[in-house]
C-alpha distance (Angstrom), angle and dihedral (degrees) to the residues before:
residue distance angle dihedral
M1 . . .
S2 3.80 . .
A3 3.79 128.3 .
A4 3.79 117.2 -65.8
L5 3.79 113.1 -77.8
Y6 3.79 90.6 -161.6
Q7 3.78 132.7 12.7
H8 3.79 120.0 -170.9
P9 3.83 108.9 -120.6
D10 3.82 91.2 -126.4
G11 3.81 93.2 48.7
C12 3.81 93.5 -110.3
G13 3.79 94.5 134.2
E14 3.79 150.8 -29.5
I15 3.79 138.0 -133.5
F16 3.79 121.8 -143.7
V17 3.81 129.0 -172.4
G18 3.76 123.1 -167.0
D19 3.80 145.6 105.1
G20 3.83 91.3 38.3
A21 3.79 93.7 -57.5
I22 3.78 142.0 94.8
T23 3.80 116.6 -142.2
V24 3.78 127.4 -166.3
C25 3.80 117.1 -164.3
V26 3.79 123.5 -171.7
E27 3.79 128.9 -156.0
S28 3.83 93.2 -99.2
G29 3.81 89.9 61.0
V30 3.81 97.5 -104.7
A31 3.80 111.6 140.8
V32 3.79 130.9 -171.0
T33 3.79 119.9 -164.4
L34 3.79 124.5 -168.7
P35 3.80 128.5 179.7
I36 3.79 113.9 -112.1
G37 3.78 132.9 172.8
P38 3.80 133.2 -161.0
D39 3.83 93.6 -82.0
G40 3.79 91.1 50.1
L41 3.80 91.5 48.5
A42 3.81 90.4 50.4
A43 3.81 91.7 50.0
L44 3.81 91.2 46.4
G45 3.81 90.9 49.4
A46 3.81 92.1 50.2
A47 3.81 91.4 48.8
L48 3.80 91.9 48.8
L49 3.80 91.8 49.0
E50 3.78 90.8 51.1
L51 3.79 91.6 49.6
G52 3.80 90.3 47.6
T53 3.80 94.8 52.8
T54 3.78 114.8 91.4
E55 3.78 128.3 -157.1
A56 3.81 87.7 -111.5
Q57 3.82 90.2 57.3
D58 3.80 90.7 48.9
E59 3.80 89.5 49.7
A60 3.82 91.1 49.4
E61 3.81 90.0 50.6
R62 3.81 90.9 50.9
A63 3.81 90.6 47.8
G64 3.82 91.1 49.4
N65 3.80 89.9 48.9
A66 3.81 90.7 50.6
L67 3.82 90.3 51.0
G68 3.80 90.1 50.3
A69 3.81 92.5 47.5
D70 3.82 90.3 49.2
L71 3.80 89.9 49.9
V72 3.80 91.5 50.6
Q73 3.81 90.0 50.2
S74 3.80 91.6 48.1
L75 3.79 92.3 48.9
F76 3.79 90.5 48.5
E77 3.81 91.2 51.7
I78 3.81 94.0 48.8
R79 3.82 98.6 37.0
R80 3.79 92.8 112.8
H81 3.80 95.4 40.8
P82 3.81 109.8 128.4
N83 3.81 92.9 -138.4
Q84 3.82 111.3 68.7
E85 3.78 88.8 -167.3
V86 3.81 87.4 80.7
A87 3.83 90.9 60.2
F88 3.79 92.5 46.4
Y89 3.81 89.6 50.3
A90 3.82 90.9 51.8
V91 3.82 91.1 51.2
H92 3.80 91.3 45.1
E93 3.79 93.0 51.8
A94 3.81 92.8 46.4
L95 3.80 91.2 51.7
R96 3.80 91.8 46.8
A97 3.80 90.0 53.0
L98 3.81 90.9 45.9
V99 3.81 95.2 55.6
K100 3.81 90.3 52.5
L101 3.81 93.1 60.6
E102 3.79 120.8 100.9
H103 3.81 117.8 -110.8
P104 3.81 95.2 29.6
D105 3.82 95.4 -164.4
S106 3.79 92.3 55.8
A107 3.80 92.6 42.8
A108 3.80 91.8 49.4
G109 3.80 90.2 49.6
G110 3.80 91.4 54.9
F111 3.80 91.3 45.1
A112 3.80 91.6 50.2
A113 3.80 91.7 49.2
A114 3.80 88.8 57.4
I115 3.81 97.8 48.0
V116 3.82 107.0 30.2
N117 3.81 95.5 84.1
L118 3.80 90.6 49.2
L119 3.79 91.2 49.9
E120 3.81 92.0 48.1
L121 3.79 90.5 50.2
G122 3.79 92.0 47.0
I123 3.79 93.3 48.6
A124 3.80 91.5 47.1
N125 3.80 89.3 54.7
L126 3.79 98.4 46.6
P127 3.77 111.3 125.0
L128 3.77 113.7 -101.6
C129 3.74 118.2 -122.2
D130 3.77 128.8 -158.1
E131 3.78 115.6 -127.7
G132 3.74 111.2 -118.6
A133 3.79 94.4 16.3
D134 3.80 117.6 134.5
K135 3.77 94.8 7.9
């Protein structure tokens, strides 16, 4: 058996996964072992994540996504602005608003979902430079 995957904070039980099985042990020493494969582990993980997500976390993710979408729109509108300080200010304000949201991991996930494609596109279109040129 592998190391405990989960240990109850009060010591009431543990969950182990290994050797194609999942084992739950309770404080009284009773253990239940069931066979489980990779597909079953994936389904169990997805179900546990869904149970562990609260409405407040979902709301924080939506709020983070809205902040990211607003930032993308702002950057698109000011992309030809001669003063880059305006773009930096927009990013700064979006990040300040993001860190004030509850459930920062969920909010950051929503924010990232809104801006990652833009960042990938921007990075892909950066001008190439030759090392050693114009030295």
